[in-house]
C-alpha positions in Angstrom: 0.0 0.0 0.0 3.0 2.2 0.8 4.4 1.6 -2.4 1.2 2.4 -4.1 0.9 5.9 -2.5 4.6 6.6 -3.2 4.0 5.8 -6.7 1.0 7.9 -7.1 2.6 11.0 -5.2 5.4 10.8 -8.0 3.3 10.9 -10.4 1.2 13.9 -9.4 4.2 15.7 -8.7 5.5 15.2 -12.0 2.0 16.0 -13.4 2.1 19.4 -11.2 5.6 20.4 -12.8 4.2 19.7 -16.0 1.1 21.6 -15.8 2.9 24.5 -13.9 5.5 24.7 -16.8 3.0 24.6 -19.9 2.1 28.1 -19.9 5.7 28.8 -21.1 6.4 26.0 -23.5 3.9 26.5 -26.4 6.5 28.5 -28.8 7.5 26.7 -31.8 10.9 26.4 -32.8 12.7 28.3 -35.1 14.2 26.1 -37.9 15.9 28.9 -39.7 19.7 29.1 -39.9 21.2 31.2 -37.4 24.6 32.8 -36.9 27.4 30.5 -36.1 28.6 30.7 -32.3 31.9 32.3 -32.4 35.1 31.0 -31.1 34.8 33.0 -28.0 31.8 31.5 -27.0 33.0 28.0 -27.8 36.2 28.5 -25.6 36.3 26.9 -22.1 35.7 29.6 -19.8 35.8 29.8 -16.0 33.2 32.4 -16.1 29.9 31.4 -14.8 26.8 32.4 -16.7 23.0 32.2 -16.1 20.6 32.3 -19.2 16.8 32.4 -18.8 15.1 31.6 -21.9 11.7 32.9 -22.2 8.6 33.8 -24.7 7.0 37.2 -25.1 3.8 36.3 -23.3 4.7 35.2 -19.5 2.9 33.7 -16.9 3.4 35.2 -13.2 5.5 32.2 -12.4 7.7 33.2 -15.5 8.2 36.5 -14.5 9.0 35.2 -10.8 11.7 33.1 -12.2 13.4 35.9 -14.1 13.1 38.4 -10.9 14.2 36.0 -8.3 17.0 34.4 -10.2 18.5 38.0 -11.4 18.0 39.5 -7.7 20.0 36.2 -6.2 22.6 36.5 -8.7 23.3 40.1 -8.0 22.9 39.8 -4.2 25.3 36.7 -3.9 27.9 37.2 -7.0 27.8 41.1 -7.8 29.4 41.0 -11.5 31.3 37.8 -11.0 28.5 35.9 -12.4 26.6 37.2 -15.5 22.6 36.8 -15.9 21.1 37.2 -19.3 17.3 37.0 -20.2 16.7 36.1 -23.4 13.5 36.3 -25.5 13.3 33.5 -27.9 10.5 34.9 -30.0 12.3 38.2 -30.4 15.8 36.9 -30.6 15.2 34.2 -33.1 18.7 34.4 -34.6 20.2 34.6 -31.0 23.0 31.6 -31.6 22.6 30.3 -27.9 19.0 29.1 -29.1 20.6 26.8 -31.3 23.8 25.7 -29.2 21.6 25.0 -26.3 18.6 23.4 -28.0 15.9 26.0 -26.7 12.3 25.4 -27.7 10.9 26.5 -24.3 11.5 28.2 -21.2 14.6 27.2 -19.5 17.2 28.4 -16.8 20.6 27.3 -17.5 24.0 27.9 -15.6 26.5 27.5 -17.7 30.2 26.9 -17.2 32.6 26.5 -20.1 31.1 22.9 -21.3 29.2 22.4 -18.1 25.5 23.0 -18.0 23.0 22.8 -15.3 19.4 22.9 -15.9 17.6 24.7 -13.1 14.1 25.1 -14.8 12.3 22.5 -12.8 13.6 24.0 -9.3 12.8 27.5 -10.4 9.3 26.8 -11.5 8.5 25.0 -8.3 9.9 27.4 -6.2 10.3 30.9 -7.3 7.0 32.0 -6.6 6.2 30.1 -3.1 9.2 29.5 -1.9 11.9 31.9 -3.4 14.3 31.3 -0.6 14.5 27.7 -1.2 14.9 28.6 -4.8 17.9 31.1 -4.3 19.7 28.2 -1.8 19.4 25.9 -5.2 20.8 28.6 -7.3 23.5 29.3 -5.0 24.9 26.1 -4.2 24.6 25.0 -8.0 26.8 28.5 -9.2 29.1 27.7 -6.0 29.9 24.2 -7.3 30.5 25.8 -10.8 33.1 28.3 -9.2 
């Protein structure tokens, strides 16, 4: 019986995540040829960067993810870690869309070839438990510095 309840709880959690993120993933991908990524972008770097990819129309959770991420990064790291918000519908030729295969909303933390996707953590906590999300964001970035 406990196993059944655990399994059902897992499915419910996955369903809740899917529903909460659905409002942001309705855009189609852009299959046009985009500008090639420059050598400087391909080069391994010790600089940690945060990219938040989003659509033009955003729900309250989407806006909270950007605001909390930007605030936390500025608070904890100042100018040491960069945060960039990219509207994938307005910037269809941005080479990062192709490089990271972006078709929906994503929050990525990047250092050289290492990439951590914090989208699920962000959508679960940015509005309801921002301190928990900030803590996860900080521990992820700390591990990449």
